[in-house]
N, C-alpha and C positions, 0 to 999 in steps of 0.2 A: 906365624900370620904374616904373608907375602904380601907388600903393599905396590901399588901400580898408580900411574896418573889414571889410565885407562885401560879396563877390561872390556873385549869385545866378545860378545858370546855367538858363535858361529862362525865358520871360517870358509864360507861360500865366496862369491864374487864381492859381496858387499861389506864383508868381515873381513877377509884378508885384505882386501884394497884399503881399508879403512886404517887397519892395523899399521900396515906399512906407511901408510900417508902418517899416522901419529908417531911413528917412530923417527921419520924424516924430520919432523916438527920439533923433535927432541923429546918426547913425550916416554915416559917408559910403560911399555905397554905388554899385555899378554892378549892371548886368545883361548877361549875355550871351545873344544871341539872333541865331540864323542866318538865321529868315525875313527877307523884306523887312517884315513888319508884326509888332507886337506883339499879345500875346492869346492866344499859342499854338494848339493844335489847337480849343479851346473857341469861340474869338471868329472864326477864320479857317475852320473847316472841320468844325466839330461841335456844339455847343449853340446857338450865334446863327443862323447860317442855317439850321440844321432848323427852329428856331420859326419864322422866317421864312416857310419852306415850309409849315409846318404853319399859321400863321394864313391864308397865301392860299390853299392848298386847302380849309379849313375855311370861308372866304367863299364859295369857290363851292359847298360843300356846301349853305352855308344859302341862297344863291339859288336852286338846283337844286331843294331841298327844304320850303324853310319861307317863303319872301317871300309866295308866293302865298296862303298861310294868313293873313297879315298884312296883306292888301290891296295888296302889292307887285306888281303885276301888268305882265308883259313877259317877254320872251326873258332866259333865264338868260344871262350873259355867256359869251363864248367863250376859251380859255385861249391867252395868245398867252405861249409859254414861253420865249423871249428875253428878253421885258420882264420876268417874272416872276424870272429869273435876274438880271435888272439889278438889280429890286429887291432880292434877296436879296443882291447883291455892295454895293448901297449902306449897307444895314443892317449889313453886316461894316464897311466902309469909317467911318462914323461911329463906331463901336465902339471900332474900334484906334485912330484917329485921338486919341479920346478919352484911351486910355491914354499916345500920345506927348505928349498937353498934360499929363496928371498927372507924367509923368516929369521933364518940362522944369519944372514949379512944383515938385516938389519936389527939385529939382537932382539927379536921378539921371543917373549916365551910361550911356549904352547903348554895350555894346561888341557892334558888329555883328561877327557870325560863328559858328562851331562852335567850343564850349569843350572842353578837356579839363585836366584835373589833374595836372601832371607831378609835382609834388611838394608836400608837405604845405605850405598856406599859399601855392599858386601857383595861377595859372589861365592857361593857354594859348590866344590866340585869333588864330587866323593865325600869323604869325610872332613876334606879340609876346606876353610873359610880365607878366602883372599880380601884383602882391602882394595878399595879404589876409588880414587875422587870422582871418577868419570865411569859410567856403565853404557855401554851401547848393544842395544839388541839387535842382532842380525842373523836372526834364527830361521827365516824364510819361510818355506811354504809346503806343503804337502797336497798329494792328490785329494780333490774331492770324491765324497762318496756319493752313490746314486741309489736310492730306495729301492730293494727288489734286488739290487746287484750285489752279490757278495766276491770280493776280490780275493784270488788265491795265490796269484802270482804264478801259476801254471797254466790254466786253462784260459782262467777270466783275469787279467792284468793291467796293472798301468805300464806307463812308460818305462819304469823300473824293469819290469817282467819282461817287456816287449823288446828291451835291449839284451835281453840273455835269454830265449828261448831254446831249447834244447835241441829244435830243427825249425827249418822254414815250414811252414804248414802250407797245407793245401788250400785253405780257405779262411778268411780271418772276417770277422765283423768290428767295426771301429763305433764305438759311442762318442759320437762328436766331433763337428766339422771344423773345430779351431784349430790353431797352429801345431800343437803335439801330435793330433790325430791324423791329419794332412801329410805330415813330415813323415811318421811312421809307417803310415799306410801306402804312401809312397815308395818307401823302401822295399817293403815287402811286395808290393804290386810288379815292381822292376824285379824282384828275385822270382816270380812264377805264381806267387799267391794270388789267389782270386779274392778282391780287396772289397766288402760292402760297408759304406758309410751311412750311419743313421744320424741324423740332426733335427733338434727339433724344432730350429726354426728353419723359414721358409730359404734362407742365404747361408752359403757359407762364411767362414771367419769373419763373424759379427762385428760391427763396426767399421770394418773397412770402404773403401770406395765401391759405391756400387757396380761401376763399368768393369772396375778391376775383378770386383767377385764374380763377374757372370764370365768373362775371359777366363780366369781361374779354372772355375769350375768346368766350362768346356773344354779345356788343356787335359786337365785331369781325368776326363770320362775317356778323352780319347787315350790317355796313357794306360786304361784298363779298370779305372775306377768306378764304381757303380754308386751312386746316392741313392737314399731314403729320405726325402725332404719333409720336413712338418711331423715328424713322426715322434711321438713320445715313448719312452722306452717304460714298458710295465716290470719286467723283469727279465732275469737271465739265470738259465740253470744249467748244471753239470751234470751228464749222467755218461758213464764208460766212457770217461775220457773227451766227451765231445760237449760242446756246449749250443743252449738254442735260447734265441732272443727274441721276445714278443715285446712288439711293438703296437702303437695305437696312433692311427692318423688323425691329426686334429682337424681335418675339414669334416670328414664324417663318421669317426668315432670308428671305423673299420678296423679290425686288429689282423696281424699276420705275426709268421713265426721265420725265423731265419736260423738255419744250421751252421756251426762253423765250429773248427778246428780249434780256433782262439777268438776270444774276444777282447779287444781292447779299450778300457775306458778312459777316454780323453774328454772329459765333462768340465775340466780348468781345475785349478789348484785352492788352496785356501792358506791362510796365516798357520804356521805351525809354532804355537805359543804354550803347549802342553807343558806342566812342571816348571814353569820360571816362577811360578808363585806370585804372578803379577795381581791376581784379585786381592791377595791378603796387603799387599804394599799400596794398593790404592789407585795403581795404574789405570787410567780410564781408557776402555776397551768399546769401538766403534760396533755397530749393529752385525755387521759382517766379518767380526774376528780381528780387525785391522787395530792395532795398538793408535791411539790419537796424539798426535805429535803438533805442536806448535810450528809457527817458519822458521825454526832452527833445528826442527827434528829432535826435541825435546818432550818428553811424555809428561803428562801431571803430575809426577813426581821429580824435583829437582835433581839434576846430576844423572839420570837416566835418559838414555836416548833411544831411539829407534829407526831404523831404514830398511830398506829393499822390501819384498814380498810381506814381512811383517807389518807394514803400515799400508796406507792406500796408496792408489796410483798403479800404472800398467806393472806387472809381474816380469820384467824384465832385466837380465842379468846387467845390463850397462847401466840401467836407470839405478839400482843397488850401489853400482861402481860409482857413480857422479854422487850420490847421495853419501857413501863413505869416504870420500875425500872432503865433500862439503862438510860433515859433522866433525871430522877432524880438525880441519880449519878452523871450527866455532869453536871446540873444546880449548886449541891453541889461541885462542883469543884474537883470530883473524876473522875475514868474511868470506863464510862458506856459501856459495850461491848453484841452483841448478834450476836451468831454464827448460821447466815442463814443458814448453811449446814447440822445443826443438828435441824431442826425444825419437830417434826413427824405429819402427818396427819392421822386422824382416821375417820371413819363411824360407827357409832354406831347401825348397823342392829345385826340380827342375821344370821349366824356368823357376827362377827365383823372384820372390814379390816384396816391395819394400815400400813403405810410406814415412812421410814424416808431415807435421803439421796439419792442417783442416782438408777433411773432404770435402766434395762439392755438396754433399745432402747436409753437413755443419753448416757450410756459407750459404745456403740457400733457407735454413731454418732462422738464420739470424739476419737474413735479412741484408746482407752484404753485397756489393757489387762487385762480380769477379769476372777475368777472363779465363780462357782455357787454352792453354797449348799443349798439341799432342803430336807426338811421331812415332809412326810405328817402325819397329827393327827389321820390318822386310825392307825397309829404304837405307839400313845400315849395313855398309859394305863388309866390315869388320862378321857382324852377326852371321850375313849371311854365310860366310866363308866357313862356318864352323855349325852351320845348321841351328840356329837358333834364332831365326828371323820371327818367331812368335812373340806377340806382344807387345808393349809400348810404353814409351814414357808420356807422363800427364803433369803438367806443370798449371798451379792455379796461381793467377796473381792479381793483386787488387784492380778494378776496373780502373781506376783515377789516378791511383799514384805508381801503379806497375810493380809494387813491392810484392816480393815473393809470399805466399801464404802457405803453399803447402804442395806435395809432390808424391805421386804414386807411379810407381815403375812395377811392371811384370815383364821380366827377359832375363837376359843373361847376366850376370853379375850385379844385378837387381840391389843386391845387399852393401857392394861397395860403393855402386854409382849414388847411391841415395845421399851419401857423406858430402859431396859437391853443394847439394841443395840444404843442406844441414848448416856448412858453413856459412853460406849464402844467405840463409835465414837469420843465422846469429848475429851478421853483420847488417842486419837491415837491406839487403841489395835488393835491387829490381830485377825482374825478367830480363830486362837489355842489360843489365850488368853481366849477367850469365852469355848471354847470346853476343856479346862485344870481345868475351874473352877466347884467346885464341885456344882450340883443342885438338889434340896430336890425332893426326889420320893416319892408319885405321884404327879407332879405339871405339868401342862401345860406349864411351861416354862423349861421341858425338851426337848420338839420340839426346842426350840432355840437352845440348845446344841447339840442337832442331826444333825442340820441344818449345825452348825459351824464344828463340826466331819464330815462332809459330805464334805467340802472344804478341807479337808485332806485326811487319809487314807479311810473315811467311817464312816456312821452312824454304830451305834449299832442293832438299832432295825427297820432294813430297807434293 
C-alpha cells in the first residue's frame, strides 16, 4: 500500500495544477486519472481542441472575406476536414504530453485508472488501495442531459462528439445558446453548415451584460447563425441518419420541428462524482450535485477537499486552476486564496467576448451608484486595419470612488484585453488609474484606456 501526502483525483486543469503546486511545496503527490492522456475534459475534448477548430475556421473566414481586400488574390482554400481534425488532434497531443513531462519533472505519480474513496485517508484505483494524508477531488463535470433527447455521439452529440464528426454536416441544430453551443456553432457555420440555435430563454449567454448580449447575437446572425429564442425542446429523434428536433414556444405553446444532419446538445454541464463513494463516506452534497466545501475547500469529511467543476461556482478551467493552487497552499500549511469577484469569463468566437466583475443589471439590482465608460472598436486604428471594428469596451466604475467594478468587452482579442481590468480590480484601481496609464499605439488595448477615459471627461477618439 503506497502512502502519499496528497492524492488528487482527476488530472484536468484543477487536478494537475493542484498536483504540481503540491509537489513544488514538498508534498509527496499522486494523481488518479482513468483517461489514456492527462489534461481532463479541457485538454482532450474541450477548451483546447475547440480553440484549434475556432482558429482554423476563422482563418478560412478571413481567406473568404478579407484576403482580397488586402491584395491577397486567389481562390479561397477548400476544407480538408480529415486534415483539420488531424491538426486538432496534434494540438491536443502536444498539450497532454506537456503535462506528462511536468509530472515527471515534479516527481508526481500517475495512478492510472478510475478512483474511489473507500474510507477516510484511502484511495482505491483498480484493485490497489493507496494511503493519503489528504485527498483532493478534482473530478470535473460532464454534459447535462435533456429529457426526450438521447445522445448517441453520432447524430445527436455533446461537445465531445461535435469535435470529431466524420464530416462537416450540411445542417445543424444547437440546443442551448451558452458558451459551448455558440463557439462550436460558429465553427460549423464558418465551415458552411446551416446552423440554428434553439434557446429556452429570451437572451443568449445567460448572466452576461444585456448590451453585450444584444450586440453579440446581432453579430452572430450576420455570420449566418439563426436563433429560435424562448423555445423549450420537447424531444429529438433520429431516423435514417437524420435528426428532427421538436420545440414549443413558451409565449404561445405553439410547436415546430427542425430537421438536421446533426444536433449538438449544449445545455450546460453537471458535476461528475459517480463512483467516488461520497455518500457512503458522508460527504455532504448540495441540491444540484456539487460537493459542499468550506472556505478552505474542505468537504464535510476532514482531510478530503474538492475543487473545480465538482463544487459550486462558474465551471471554468482557470477557476479550477486557482482553486487547485489555493488548496495546495492550504494543505501545505500556508494561506490559499481565490478572489471569486475577479474571475474572467471568455467566449472565443469572432469577435471574442469577455467579462469580469459586475454587470449593469447586477449593479442596478444592488442599488449601487455607478458610471459607464464605453468605447467602440470602430474608433480603434488597429481594429479597423484588421477588419475587426465591431464591438466595444464597456467599463463600470463606482459613481463616487471611481473604483472599477466590472468590464465587458466584445471585439478583437477581448479574452486577452480583459486581464488588464482583472489586474486593476485586484489592486482596487480606479478608472482614472487605467486612463492615466500609457498604452502602446496602435494596439487593441487602447480601446480599454478610451473606455476608462469615458468614465471621466471623455474619450479622445470618439
